[in-house]
C-alpha positions in Angstrom: -14.5 15.5 14.6 -12.3 18.4 15.4 -10.4 17.1 17.1 -9.7 14.1 14.8 -8.3 16.3 12.8 -5.8 18.1 15.3 -4.5 15.2 16.5 -3.4 14.1 12.9 -2.1 17.4 12.2 0.7 16.8 15.5 1.6 13.4 14.7 5.1 12.2 13.1 6.3 9.4 10.7 7.5 6.8 13.9 10.8 5.6 12.1 12.0 1.9 13.9 15.1 1.7 15.9 18.0 -1.0 15.2 18.8 -2.9 18.0 22.1 -4.3 16.2 22.5 -5.8 20.5 19.5 -8.7 20.0 20.3 -11.6 18.7 17.9 -12.8 15.7 15.6 -15.5 15.7 12.8 -16.9 13.3 9.2 -16.3 13.6 7.4 -18.6 15.9 3.9 -17.8 15.9 1.9 -14.8 15.6 -1.1 -14.0 18.3 -3.5 -11.5 16.7 -6.3 -9.4 18.2 -8.9 -7.5 16.7 -9.5 -4.6 17.6 -11.7 -3.2 15.4 -15.6 -5.2 14.0 -17.6 -4.1 12.1 -18.4 -6.1 9.1 -20.4 -2.9 7.1 -16.5 -2.4 5.8 -13.7 -3.5 3.7 -10.8 -2.0 4.9 -7.6 -2.2 2.7 -5.8 1.3 3.0 -3.9 1.1 6.1 -1.5 3.4 7.7 1.3 3.7 11.1 0.8 7.6 11.5 3.1 7.0 14.2 4.2 5.5 17.4 0.9 5.3 19.0 -0.9 6.4 16.0 -2.3 4.6 13.0 -5.4 5.3 10.4 -7.5 3.9 7.9 -9.2 4.2 4.3 -13.1 2.3 4.2 -16.0 2.0 2.1 -19.4 3.7 3.2 -17.7 7.1 3.6 -15.5 6.1 6.3 -12.3 6.3 8.2 -10.6 5.7 11.6 -7.8 6.6 13.5 -6.9 4.4 16.3 -5.4 5.9 19.3 -2.7 3.3 20.5 -2.0 3.3 23.9 -5.5 4.3 25.0 -7.0 1.2 22.6 -9.7 3.5 21.7 -11.6 4.6 17.7 -11.8 7.8 16.1 -14.7 6.4 12.9 -15.5 9.9 10.9 -17.7 9.6 7.4 -16.9 12.3 4.2 -20.1 13.0 2.1 -19.8 15.1 -0.5 -22.5 15.0 -2.5 -24.9 11.8 -2.2 -21.3 9.5 -3.6 -20.8 6.7 -1.6 -17.4 7.0 -1.4 -14.5 4.0 -1.1 -11.5 5.0 0.1 -8.7 2.2 -0.8 -5.5 5.3 -1.0 -4.9 7.2 2.1 -1.1 9.0 3.4 0.8 11.3 5.5 2.9 14.0 4.8 3.9 13.9 8.6 1.4 16.6 9.0 -2.0 15.8 7.3 -4.0 12.9 6.4 -4.8 12.7 2.6 -7.5 10.2 1.8 -8.6 9.8 -2.6 -11.5 7.7 -3.1 -11.8 5.1 -6.2 -14.3 5.3 -8.7 -15.3 8.2 -11.1 -15.6 11.1 -9.8 -12.2 10.6 -7.9 -12.1 13.0 -4.2 -7.9 13.5 -2.7 -9.2 15.4 0.3 -6.9 16.9 3.0 -6.6 18.3 6.8 -7.4 21.6 7.0 -6.6 24.5 10.1 -10.8 24.1 10.5 -10.5 20.6 11.6 -12.2 19.1 8.9 -11.7 17.7 5.2 -10.7 19.6 2.9 -11.2 18.6 -1.6 -8.1 19.7 -2.8 -8.7 17.4 -5.7 -11.4 15.9 -8.5 -11.0 14.7 -11.5 -14.0 13.0 -13.7 -13.6 10.9 -16.1 -15.5 7.1 -17.3 -12.3 5.0 -16.5 -11.4 6.8 -13.5 -9.9 4.2 -10.5 -7.2 5.7 -8.5 -5.3 2.5 -6.7 -2.7 3.8 -3.6 -0.7 7.7 -2.8 2.8 8.1 -1.0 4.9 10.8 0.1 8.6 11.3 -0.8 9.1 14.4 2.2 6.5 16.8 3.4 6.2 18.7 0.4 5.9 16.4 -1.9 4.2 12.8 -2.4 2.5 10.9 -5.6 -0.7 8.8 -6.3 -1.5 6.2 -9.1 -4.5 5.0 -10.9 -5.3 2.9 -13.7 -4.8 4.9 -17.0 -7.2 6.9 -18.3 -6.1 7.5 -22.1 -2.5 5.9 -23.3 -1.3 6.2 -19.9 -1.5 4.9 -16.9 -2.9 7.8 -13.8 0.1 9.8 -11.9 -1.1 12.6 -10.0 1.7 14.6 -8.0 2.4 17.2 -5.3 4.9 20.1 -4.9 3.2 22.0 -1.7 2.6 19.8 0.4 -0.8 18.7 -1.4 -3.2 21.7 -1.2 -2.6 21.6 -5.3 -2.4 18.4 -7.6 -1.7 17.8 -11.0 -1.8 15.3 -13.4 1.0 13.5 -16.0 0.3 13.5 -18.9 1.0 10.5 -20.9 3.9 11.6 -23.7 5.5 12.2 -20.2 4.9 8.0 -19.2 4.9 5.0 -20.8 2.5 4.1 -22.8 0.5 1.4 -21.0 -2.2 1.1 -24.2 -1.6 -2.5 -24.3 -3.8 -3.3 -21.7 -1.6 -2.3 -18.0 -3.9 -1.3 -14.9 -3.2 -1.0 -11.1 -4.9 -2.8 -8.5 -6.3 -1.0 -5.7 -5.8 -3.7 -3.0 -3.7 -3.0 -0.3 -2.2 0.4 -0.8 0.9 -0.5 -2.1 1.6 -0.6 -5.7 3.9 2.3 -4.8 7.4 2.3 -2.9 9.7 5.6 -2.4 13.3 5.5 -0.9 15.1 9.3 -1.1 14.3 10.6 -3.9 14.0 6.9 -5.9 10.2 5.7 -6.7 8.6 2.2 -7.9 4.8 1.6 -9.4 3.7 -1.8 -9.8 1.0 -2.5 -12.4 -0.4 -5.5 -13.0 -3.4 -7.2 -16.0 -1.9 -8.0 -19.7 1.4 -6.3 -19.3 3.0 -6.3 -15.5 5.3 -3.8 -15.2 7.3 -1.5 -12.5 7.3 1.4 -13.7 10.7 3.7 -12.2 11.4 6.9 -11.1 15.1 8.6 -10.0 13.7 11.7 -9.3 10.5 11.9 -7.6 8.3 11.9 -10.3 10.6 14.1 -13.5 10.9 11.2 -15.4 9.7 7.7 -15.6 11.0 3.7 -17.5 8.5 0.9 -17.4 10.2 -2.1 -16.7 9.5 -5.5 -17.6 9.5 -8.5 -14.8 8.4 -12.5 -15.2 5.7 -12.4 -12.6 2.0 -13.7 -14.1 0.1 -11.1 -16.6 -2.2 -11.9 -19.5 -5.3 -11.4 -18.1 -6.6 -7.9 -16.7 -6.7 -10.1 -13.2 -3.0 -11.2 -12.9 0.3 -9.4 -12.2 1.7 -7.3 -9.6 -0.7 -6.5 -6.7 1.8 -5.5 -4.5 5.5 -4.2 -3.9 8.2 -3.0 -0.8 11.9 -2.1 -0.6 13.6 -2.8 1.6 16.3 -0.6 1.2 17.4 1.4 -2.6 18.1 -1.9 -3.7 16.3 -5.0 -2.5 13.0 -5.3 -3.5 10.1 -8.0 -4.0 6.9 -8.2 -5.3 3.8 -10.8 -4.8 0.5 -11.0 -6.7 -1.2 -14.0 -8.8 -4.7 -13.5 -10.1 -7.7 -13.4 -7.3 -10.2 -15.0 -9.2 -7.0 -18.3 -8.8 -5.7 -17.8 -5.0 -4.5 -21.1 -5.0 -2.1 -21.4 -8.1 1.1 -20.1 -7.0 3.0 -20.1 -10.6 5.0 -17.1 -11.6 3.7 -15.1 -8.7 6.5 -14.4 -7.0 9.0 -11.9 -7.4 13.0 -10.3 -6.1 14.9 -7.6 -7.1 18.8 -6.8 -5.7 19.9 -4.0 -8.0 17.5 -1.3 -7.3 14.7 -3.1 -10.2 16.7 -2.9 -12.7 15.7 -6.6 -13.1 13.8 -9.1 -11.6 13.8 -13.1 -11.5 10.5 -15.7 -9.8 11.1 -16.6 -6.4 9.3 -19.4 -5.2 7.8 -20.7 -8.1 5.1 -23.1 -7.6 5.6 -23.3 -4.9 3.0 -21.5 -1.5 2.4 -18.9 -1.3 -0.3 -18.4 -3.9 -1.8 -15.2 -5.3 -1.7 -12.5 -1.9 -2.5 -8.6 -1.8 0.0 -7.3 0.1 3.8 -7.9 0.7 5.8 -6.4 2.9 9.8 -6.6 4.4 9.7 -7.1 8.6 11.8 -3.5 10.4 15.6 -4.6 11.0 15.5 -8.2 9.0 18.7 -6.8 7.1 16.6 -8.1 3.9 15.7 -11.8 4.9 11.9 -11.2 6.4 9.0 -11.2 4.7 5.5 -10.9 5.1 2.4 -11.1 2.8 -1.0 -11.4 3.6 -4.2 -12.7 1.5 -8.4 -13.3 2.0 -6.3 -16.6 2.5 -4.3 -16.1 4.4 -0.8 -14.9 5.5 2.4 -15.9 5.5 6.9 -16.1 6.3 10.2 -16.1 4.6 13.2 -15.1 6.5 14.8 -15.9 3.9 14.1 -13.3 1.0 11.2 -15.0 -0.5 13.3 -18.4 -1.4 11.4 -20.0 0.5 7.7 -19.4 3.6 6.0 -20.7 5.3 2.1 -20.9 6.0 1.3 -18.7 9.8 -3.0 -18.3 9.6 -5.2 -19.4 6.7 -7.1 -15.7 9.2 -7.5 -13.5 5.8 -5.9 -9.7 5.6 -5.7 -6.4 2.5 -2.9 -5.3 4.1 -0.7 -5.3 6.8 1.8 -2.8 7.9 4.7 -3.2 10.9 4.8 -0.6 13.7 8.0 -2.8 14.7 9.9 -6.0 13.4 7.6 -7.3 16.7 4.3 -5.7 16.1 2.0 -4.8 12.8 -1.9 -3.7 12.5 -3.5 -5.5 9.3 -6.9 -4.7 8.1 -9.1 -6.8 5.7 -13.0 -7.3 5.4 -14.3 -5.5 7.9 -12.1 -5.4 10.7 -8.2 -4.7 12.2 -6.0 -6.6 14.1 -3.2 -5.8 16.4 -0.6 -8.5 15.1 2.1 -9.6 17.4 4.6 -11.4 16.5 6.4 -14.3 18.4 10.2 -15.6 18.2 
């Protein structure tokens, strides 16, 4: 247990090197290798920590750290009273690992110097449900969740995760019209420099935008399918500060591909529908592939994996193997999580 946390505190974020000499080729096939198999787990939160390590958060109080070099896992449980905790939001700020539970009460834990997880935030409310987490830098981070009052729940730290404060509703866009968020893959939030985008869904599906690390916010309308509690944006990603993509749909109608994919090229000021009435249907996670100049996207969901090499205009179905979330180590290797497993995904060109 102590080794688990000492290892985490030494980790730093991995950044991919752009090899301009390598000729570009589209992905032709994938190889999927299961590296963790546990039928009792539902793993929706996955985070690559550095070039050698990744972490996950799951149900049944469970979280884990994987060493890519030794192909070994450290699996642990975080208990609190007699609660059965489920972690769908995790993050790291280059020094500490954080995980946030869904449901009431919301509990946010961080690694401590003693080698255990310490509780740094607790929120009690019948409607509390946190969905995703991200960090701008070592000191500043954000987590978002469903509305408990008339606005989306947003908590922010400015002291490296030691304390967290909830933004009052008079400083946030109104969510009383039915806007919510989905804890499907820990990809509701994207941060680039000081800019932040948050994907919302439900009866009204917007993108919340902040240009100053969460000090001020605006809601941007989107053309994605909405109107029901199960519809809207489930995942969002940006390749840079201008080019972004959102995906979702209705998880109760996973084959429906109408108005479930949107794209921006102006930093999220405006969004357009793409691949309308074309595959893929509902997907829970979208990610840009590194070093692709914003052209290559990978979408995953419980109905399979899909690939685009033209920023979402056209798509090809890669595999029927279902996952909830995916994170890229580089442009050839990713790790995906789903029901009962974590897999290594190798892309062949």
